[in-house]
C-alpha positions in Angstrom: 0.0 0.0 0.0 1.7 3.2 -1.2 1.6 6.7 0.3 0.8 9.7 -1.7 0.7 13.5 -1.1 -2.0 15.6 0.5 -5.2 15.6 -1.5 -7.8 18.3 -1.7 -11.1 17.0 -2.9 -13.0 18.9 -5.7 -16.1 20.8 -4.9 -18.9 20.3 -4.1 -17.9 16.8 -3.0 -15.3 18.3 -0.6 -17.9 20.2 1.3 -20.1 17.1 1.7 -17.2 15.0 2.9 -16.0 17.6 5.5 -19.6 17.9 6.8 -20.3 14.2 7.1 -17.0 12.3 7.6 -17.0 12.2 11.4 -20.6 11.0 11.4 -19.8 8.3 8.8 -16.8 7.1 10.7 -18.8 6.9 14.0 -21.6 5.0 12.3 -19.4 2.5 10.6 -17.6 1.9 13.9 -21.0 1.1 15.5 -21.6 -1.7 13.0 -18.1 -3.1 13.4 -16.6 -1.7 10.2 -13.2 -0.2 10.9 -11.9 0.0 7.3 -13.1 1.9 4.2 -11.5 3.4 1.1 -12.4 6.6 -0.7 -12.7 6.1 -4.5 -14.6 7.2 -7.5 -14.1 10.2 -9.8 -13.7 12.4 -6.7 -10.3 10.8 -5.9 -9.3 11.0 -9.5 -10.1 14.7 -9.6 -8.1 15.3 -6.4 -5.0 13.5 -8.0 -5.4 15.1 -11.4 -5.5 18.7 -10.3 -9.3 18.9 -10.4 -9.9 18.0 -14.1 -13.6 18.2 -13.4 -16.1 18.9 -10.6 -17.5 16.0 -8.6 -20.6 15.8 -6.6 -20.6 12.4 -4.8 -18.5 10.5 -2.3 -17.8 6.8 -3.0 -16.7 4.7 0.0 -15.7 1.1 -0.5 -16.3 -1.2 2.5 -15.2 -4.8 3.1 -17.3 -7.2 1.1 -18.6 -8.8 4.3 -19.9 -5.5 5.7 -23.5 -5.8 6.9 -25.1 -2.7 5.4 -28.5 -3.7 6.7 -27.2 -3.0 10.2 -26.9 0.7 9.3 -30.7 0.9 9.6 -30.8 -0.7 13.1 -31.6 2.4 15.2 -30.9 0.6 18.4 -27.2 -0.1 17.6 -26.4 2.5 14.9 -27.2 6.2 14.8 -26.5 6.7 11.0 -30.0 7.7 10.0 -30.3 10.2 12.9 -27.0 11.8 12.2 -27.6 12.1 8.4 -31.0 13.6 8.9 -29.5 16.2 11.2 -27.0 17.0 8.5 -29.7 17.3 5.8 -29.4 13.8 4.3 -31.9 11.1 3.5 -30.9 7.4 3.8 -32.1 5.1 1.0 -35.0 3.1 2.5 -34.6 0.5 -0.3 -31.1 -0.6 0.7 -30.4 -4.1 -0.6 -27.1 -6.0 -0.5 -24.0 -4.2 -1.5 -24.9 -0.5 -1.9 -26.3 2.0 0.7 -26.9 5.5 -0.6 -27.4 8.7 1.5 -28.9 11.6 -0.6 -28.1 15.2 -0.1 -30.1 17.5 -2.5 -28.4 16.5 -5.8 -25.4 14.9 -4.1 -24.8 11.6 -2.4 -22.6 9.3 -0.4 -22.5 5.7 -1.6 -21.3 3.0 0.7 -20.3 -0.1 -1.4 -19.6 -3.5 0.2 -17.5 -5.3 -2.4 -14.1 -6.6 -3.3 -12.1 -4.2 -5.5 -10.2 -5.1 -8.6 -7.3 -5.4 -9.0 -6.7 -6.0 -5.3 -3.7 -4.9 -3.3 -3.1 -1.5 -4.9 -4.9 0.7 -2.4 -3.0 3.8 -1.1 -2.6 5.7 2.1 -2.9 9.4 1.5 -3.7 12.5 3.5 -7.1 13.6 2.3 -8.3 17.0 3.7 -6.0 16.8 6.6 -6.7 13.3 7.6 -4.9 10.0 6.8 -7.1 7.9 4.7 -7.1 4.7 2.6 -7.9 5.5 -1.1 -8.5 3.3 -4.1 -5.7 3.4 -6.6 -6.2 5.0 -10.0 -6.2 1.6 -11.5 -8.9 0.4 -9.3 -11.1 3.4 -10.0 -10.6 3.1 -13.7 -11.3 -0.7 -13.5 -14.7 0.1 -11.9 -15.5 2.7 -14.6 -14.8 0.2 -17.3 -16.8 -2.5 -15.5 -19.9 -0.3 -16.0 -18.6 1.1 -19.3 -21.5 -0.1 -21.4 -23.7 2.5 -19.5 -21.7 5.2 -21.3 -21.8 7.7 -18.4 -20.1 10.9 -19.6 -18.0 11.2 -16.4 -16.6 7.7 -16.9 -15.9 8.3 -20.6 -14.2 11.7 -19.8 -12.1 10.1 -17.0 -10.8 7.4 -19.3 -9.9 9.9 -22.0 -8.1 12.0 -19.4 -6.3 9.0 -17.9 -4.7 8.4 -21.3 -2.9 11.7 -21.0 -2.3 11.9 -17.2 -1.7 8.2 -16.2 -1.5 6.0 -19.2 0.1 3.1 -17.3 -2.9 3.0 -14.9 -5.3 2.9 -17.9 -3.3 0.1 -19.5 -3.5 -2.1 -16.4 -7.2 -1.4 -15.9 -8.1 -2.0 -19.6 -6.1 -5.3 -19.7 -7.4 -6.5 -16.3 -10.8 -7.0 -18.0 -11.3 -9.6 -20.7 -10.2 -8.2 -24.0 -13.6 -8.7 -25.6 -15.3 -6.8 -22.8 -12.9 -3.8 -23.2 -13.5 -3.9 -27.0 -17.3 -3.9 -26.4 -17.0 -0.8 -24.2 -14.9 1.0 -26.7 -17.4 0.2 -29.5 -20.3 1.3 -27.4 -18.7 4.7 -26.7 -17.9 5.2 -30.4 -21.5 4.2 -31.5 -23.2 6.5 -28.9 -20.9 9.5 -29.3 -23.8 11.9 -30.0 -25.7 10.8 -26.9 -22.6 11.1 -24.8 -22.0 14.6 -26.2 -25.6 15.7 -25.3 -25.4 14.3 -21.8 -21.8 15.6 -21.2 -22.8 19.2 -21.9 -25.3 19.2 -19.0 -23.6 16.7 -16.6 -19.8 17.5 -16.9 -18.9 20.6 -14.9 -15.6 22.3 -14.1 -13.8 21.0 -17.2 -11.3 23.3 -19.1 -12.7 25.4 -21.9 -10.8 23.6 -24.6 -12.3 20.3 -23.4 -15.8 21.8 -23.5 -15.1 22.6 -27.1 -14.2 19.0 -27.9 -17.1 17.3 -26.2 -18.6 16.4 -29.6 -15.8 13.9 -30.2 -15.5 12.6 -26.6 -16.9 9.2 -27.3 -14.6 8.5 -30.2 -11.5 9.9 -28.5 -12.1 7.8 -25.4 -12.9 4.8 -27.5 -9.6 5.1 -29.5 -7.5 5.7 -26.4 -9.1 2.6 -24.7 -8.3 0.4 -27.6 -4.8 1.7 -27.9 -4.2 0.8 -24.3 -4.8 -2.9 -25.0 -1.8 -5.2 -25.1 -0.7 -6.4 -28.5 2.0 -8.4 -26.8 2.5 -9.7 -23.3 5.5 -11.8 -22.4 6.6 -13.1 -19.0 10.0 -14.7 -18.8 11.9 -16.1 -15.8 15.5 -15.1 -15.4 17.0 -16.7 -12.3 14.8 -16.0 -9.3 12.9 -13.1 -11.0 10.3 -12.6 -13.7 10.5 -10.0 -16.4 7.1 -8.9 -17.7 7.2 -7.0 -21.0 4.1 -5.4 -22.6 3.5 -3.6 -25.8 0.2 -1.8 -26.3 -1.7 -1.2 -29.6 -0.3 2.3 -29.4 3.2 0.9 -29.4 4.1 1.7 -25.8 6.5 -0.8 -24.3 6.9 -1.3 -20.6 9.1 -3.8 -18.7 8.5 -4.7 -15.1 10.6 -6.9 -12.8 8.7 -9.2 -10.4 10.5 -10.9 -7.5 9.7 -14.6 -7.1 8.1 -14.2 -3.6 5.9 -11.4 -5.0 4.4 -13.4 -7.9 0.9 -14.1 -6.4 0.4 -10.5 -5.4 1.8 -9.2 -8.7 -0.5 -11.4 -10.7 -3.4 -9.6 -8.9 -1.9 -6.1 -8.8 -1.1 -6.1 -12.5 -4.5 -7.4 -13.5 -3.1 -10.7 -15.0 -6.0 -12.7 -13.6 -8.3 -10.7 -15.9 -6.9 -12.4 -19.0 -9.9 -14.8 -19.0 -10.4 -15.5 -22.7 -6.9 -16.4 -23.8 -7.5 -20.0 -22.8 -4.6 -19.7 -20.4 -5.0 -21.0 -16.8 -3.5 -17.9 -15.2 -3.7 -19.1 -11.6 -1.8 -22.3 -12.5 0.7 -20.2 -14.5 1.3 -18.0 -11.4 1.9 -21.0 -9.2 4.4 -22.5 -11.7 6.2 -19.1 -12.0 6.6 -18.8 -8.2 8.0 -22.4 -8.0 10.3 -21.8 -11.0 11.7 -18.6 -9.4 12.7 -20.6 -6.4 14.1 -23.4 -8.5 16.1 -21.2 -10.9 17.8 -22.7 -14.0 18.1 -21.5 -17.6 15.8 -18.6 -18.7 12.4 -19.7 -19.8 9.1 -18.3 -21.2 6.4 -18.5 -18.6 3.6 -16.9 -20.6 3.3 -15.2 -24.0 0.2 -13.5 -25.5 0.1 -11.9 -29.0 -2.9 -10.1 -30.4 -5.1 -11.1 -27.6 -4.4 -14.9 -27.7 -1.9 -16.9 -25.6 0.5 -19.0 -27.6 2.8 -20.2 -24.8 2.5 -20.9 -21.2 3.9 -23.2 -18.4 2.2 -24.8 -15.5 3.2 -27.5 -13.0 0.9 -29.9 -14.8 2.8 -30.6 -18.0 -0.3 -31.8 -20.0 -1.7 -28.3 -19.6 1.4 -26.6 -21.0 1.4 -24.8 -24.3 4.9 -24.6 -26.0 5.6 -21.5 -28.1 3.5 -21.9 -31.3 2.3 -25.4 -30.2 -0.7 -27.1 -28.7 -1.3 -28.3 -25.1 
């Protein structure tokens, strides 16, 4: 978990958080939830020098958090506190989301596992040490609901390509390739609708961006497709792995992974999202970890070209795929 700099949230979300954060913390403590992470476009705007305004606060809670207990007035004072602050708790709360509405704004409490796991950060947010979702995690969530074509999500993805392209690459490739391509196609096909909605829903964006809203869908679509890996190669050299990626835009990156860090790296880098390459990624990670301990001559652990795996190694030899061969 990394540590970042002091963050100032964008308005009007900032005012909402400062007004409610102590009441939220107290209420979560009353139902036995001691951990939460701030995410959503509000955190992106804080990191990206307020590239747009943001209304809501998104809080991620552990997946096992019992949100129904927030409505138990005998043990939790959330409703009373929020009503005193001008909020209205959602009476239809079911399962993983609990919303508190504040006259056009809201606080969403989400009980779920974030993807990719293990990249949360510790940052000072408005004078207080907080856990925040990483940029990769926030973008992953936006792409997960990408078929909805929400203007703020489309705009954030287009902005990420300029400000944090590596985070966009990991988020895009942590989804199944076909899913990411579907999202990109949807944004391209609905560009006119995205433009109409963006002109009323996106606030606080630079003047030059306002002038280009008519092409937002196609620009974000292109940047998303160009973030996909055209090539992904993982090789073992001694007790370490070398992961080399090349995107459709031609961007090459090389990462070194220590053998003991393989399981965490597989999650952190979104490798488990490569679902449709036919590759058993969990088994490949297990083999890679063992191979790093064992050492020996350099070897290819995994190779993917054009969205299809053509080489991998697992501990079960019959499931291996030699370069250019068949299992």
